[in-house]
C-alpha positions in Angstrom: 14.9 7.3 21.2 15.0 4.0 19.4 13.3 4.6 16.1 12.8 0.9 15.4 11.3 0.0 18.8 9.7 3.0 20.4 5.9 2.8 20.5 3.2 4.7 22.2 1.4 2.4 24.6 -2.1 1.1 24.1 -1.7 0.4 20.3 -2.3 -3.1 19.0 0.0 -3.5 16.0 -1.6 -5.3 13.0 0.1 -8.7 12.3 2.3 -8.7 9.2 0.2 -11.4 7.6 -2.9 -9.1 7.7 -0.9 -6.3 6.1 0.3 -8.6 3.3 -3.2 -9.9 2.6 -4.5 -6.3 2.6 -1.8 -5.3 0.1 -2.7 -8.3 -2.1 -6.4 -7.3 -2.1 -5.4 -3.7 -3.1 -3.2 -5.1 -5.8 -5.9 -7.3 -7.2 -8.3 -4.4 -7.3 -5.7 -2.1 -9.0 -4.7 -4.8 -11.6 -8.4 -5.6 -12.3 -9.0 -1.9 -13.1 -5.9 -2.0 -15.2 -7.1 -5.0 -17.0 -10.4 -3.3 -17.7 -8.7 -0.2 -19.0 -6.5 -2.5 -21.2 -9.5 -4.4 -22.5 -11.3 -1.2 -23.4 -8.5 1.0 -24.6 -5.4 -1.0 -25.1 -3.9 -2.9 -28.0 -4.0 -6.6 -27.1 -1.2 -9.0 -27.9 -1.0 -12.8 -27.7 2.3 -14.4 -28.6 4.6 -17.2 -27.5 5.8 -15.0 -24.5 2.3 -14.5 -23.2 -0.7 -12.2 -23.6 -1.6 -8.7 -22.4 -2.3 -5.2 -23.4 -0.1 -2.4 -24.5 -1.3 1.0 -23.2 -0.1 4.3 -24.5 -1.3 7.9 -24.2 -4.3 8.8 -22.0 -5.2 5.1 -21.1 -1.6 4.6 -19.8 -1.8 7.8 -17.8 -5.2 6.8 -16.4 -3.8 3.5 -15.2 -1.0 5.2 -13.4 -3.2 8.0 -12.0 -5.7 5.5 -10.6 -3.1 4.5 -8.0 -3.6 7.9 -6.2 -7.3 7.6 -5.3 -7.0 3.9 -4.6 -4.1 4.0 -2.2 -2.7 7.3 -0.9 -5.8 9.4 -1.1 -8.2 6.7 0.3 -5.7 5.8 3.0 -4.9 9.4 3.8 -8.5 10.4 4.2 -9.8 7.3 6.1 -6.6 5.5 7.4 -7.5 2.5 5.2 -7.4 1.2 1.7 -10.1 -1.2 0.6 -7.9 -4.2 1.7 -7.2 -2.7 5.1 -10.9 -1.9 5.5 -11.8 -5.6 4.7 -9.3 -6.8 7.2 -10.1 -4.2 9.9 -6.7 -2.6 10.1 -5.7 1.0 9.7 -2.8 3.4 9.4 -2.1 5.9 12.2 0.6 8.4 12.9 3.1 7.9 15.8 0.9 9.9 18.2 -2.1 7.7 17.3 -3.8 10.5 15.4 -5.3 9.7 12.0 -2.9 9.7 9.1 -3.2 12.2 6.3 -2.7 12.2 2.5 0.9 13.5 2.8 2.0 10.7 5.2 0.2 8.1 3.1 1.9 9.3 -0.1 5.3 9.2 1.7 4.5 5.6 2.9 3.7 4.4 -0.6 6.5 6.2 -2.4 8.7 3.6 -0.7 6.6 0.6 -1.9 9.1 -0.2 -4.7 12.0 -0.3 -2.2 9.9 -2.3 0.3 9.0 -4.8 -2.4 12.5 -5.2 -3.8 13.8 -8.5 -2.5 11.1 -8.2 0.2 13.2 -5.6 2.0 10.1 -4.2 3.6 9.1 -7.5 5.1 12.6 -8.0 6.4 12.7 -4.5 8.0 9.2 -5.0 9.5 10.3 -8.4 11.0 13.3 -6.7 12.6 11.5 -4.2 14.7 8.9 -4.5 17.5 6.4 -2.3 15.7 6.4 -4.1 12.4 7.2 -0.9 10.5 8.4 -1.2 6.9 10.7 1.4 5.4 7.7 3.5 4.3 6.3 3.5 7.8 9.6 4.5 9.4 10.0 7.4 7.0 6.4 8.6 7.3 6.3 7.9 11.1 3.2 5.7 10.9 2.0 2.4 12.2 -0.5 -0.1 10.9 -2.8 -1.1 13.8 -5.9 -3.1 14.4 -9.0 -1.0 14.0 -11.0 -0.5 17.1 
């Protein structure tokens, strides 16, 4: 079995550009929520290096915990994040069954590695199924929604 190139027939893999745009949409939503949390609960700063918010305590925890319902839980229950829903793509398991929260969590635990030097994009470009490291480990594909 060739892990990088085996694919169950009759799946239309989502183009990498749609996946990138979906991830950017999700990131904008997450950062907007973070900005609102910072605006409401954070200590703002504005200096020569830039401006922003410093979050500590419960607001900082809230910002981190928001990642779970926005990405792994939403994707695990529906196969899609908001960005994927907008672009009509979804995550499925290798047998084409719907994904679950566990697989989605595994996929996204590798986001940092996938983003580092764009390793995920390089890996996705090097295999026929456009799977990044998180997809390979979780045994998932991102496909066009029917």
